[in-house]
C-alpha positions in Angstrom: 160.4 87.4 -84.3 161.7 85.6 -87.3 165.2 86.9 -86.6 165.2 85.6 -82.8 163.7 82.1 -84.2 166.4 82.0 -86.9 169.2 82.5 -84.2 167.8 79.4 -82.3 165.6 81.1 -79.7 163.4 78.2 -78.4 159.6 79.3 -78.7 158.9 76.9 -75.9 161.2 77.9 -73.2 159.3 78.2 -69.9 161.1 81.7 -69.5 159.0 82.9 -72.6 155.7 82.7 -71.0 154.0 85.6 -68.9 152.6 85.5 -65.5 149.3 83.9 -66.6 151.3 81.5 -68.8 150.4 82.5 -72.0 153.3 81.9 -74.4 154.5 84.0 -77.5 152.6 82.1 -79.6 149.2 83.1 -77.5 150.3 86.7 -78.0 150.9 86.6 -81.7 147.5 85.0 -82.0 145.6 87.3 -79.9 147.2 90.0 -81.8 146.2 88.7 -85.2 149.8 88.6 -86.5 149.5 85.7 -89.1 153.1 85.9 -90.0 154.5 85.6 -86.7 152.0 82.5 -85.8 153.6 80.9 -89.0 157.0 81.6 -87.9 156.6 80.2 -84.6 154.6 77.0 -85.9 157.4 76.5 -88.3 159.8 76.7 -85.5 157.9 73.9 -83.5 156.2 76.1 -81.0 153.8 74.1 -78.9 150.4 75.0 -80.6 148.6 73.2 -77.7 150.1 75.4 -74.9 147.6 76.2 -72.1 147.4 79.4 -70.5 146.7 79.5 -66.6 142.9 80.2 -67.9 142.7 76.8 -69.9 143.0 78.5 -73.2 145.0 77.2 -76.1 146.3 79.6 -78.9 143.4 78.0 -81.3 140.9 79.2 -78.5 142.3 82.7 -78.5 142.0 82.8 -82.3 138.3 81.8 -82.3 137.7 84.2 -79.3 139.3 87.0 -81.2 137.9 85.9 -84.7 141.4 85.7 -86.4 139.9 83.0 -88.8 143.2 82.8 -91.1 145.2 82.3 -87.8 142.7 79.7 -86.6 142.8 77.8 -89.8 146.7 77.8 -89.6 146.7 76.6 -85.9 144.2 73.7 -87.1 146.4 72.7 -89.9 149.5 72.4 -87.5 147.4 70.1 -85.0 146.0 72.9 -82.5 143.1 71.9 -80.3 140.5 73.9 -78.5 140.9 74.2 -75.0 
């Protein structure tokens, strides 16, 4: 992840979302990958991206009880959705 971001991959590219509009940030959050979430936030990933179901990454972090990830998203301006 960090290598791709350092090479200029845009974390917000529409082609980077799955069929339910979940972003790379959603997946990193859902799996509790704090370092990947941090790298995506640093690369200016949209911390308020909304999936087809209306979930933001912060909502996923709270649903999956990834408290460290949730704190990181809140500090970056993440909202519940």
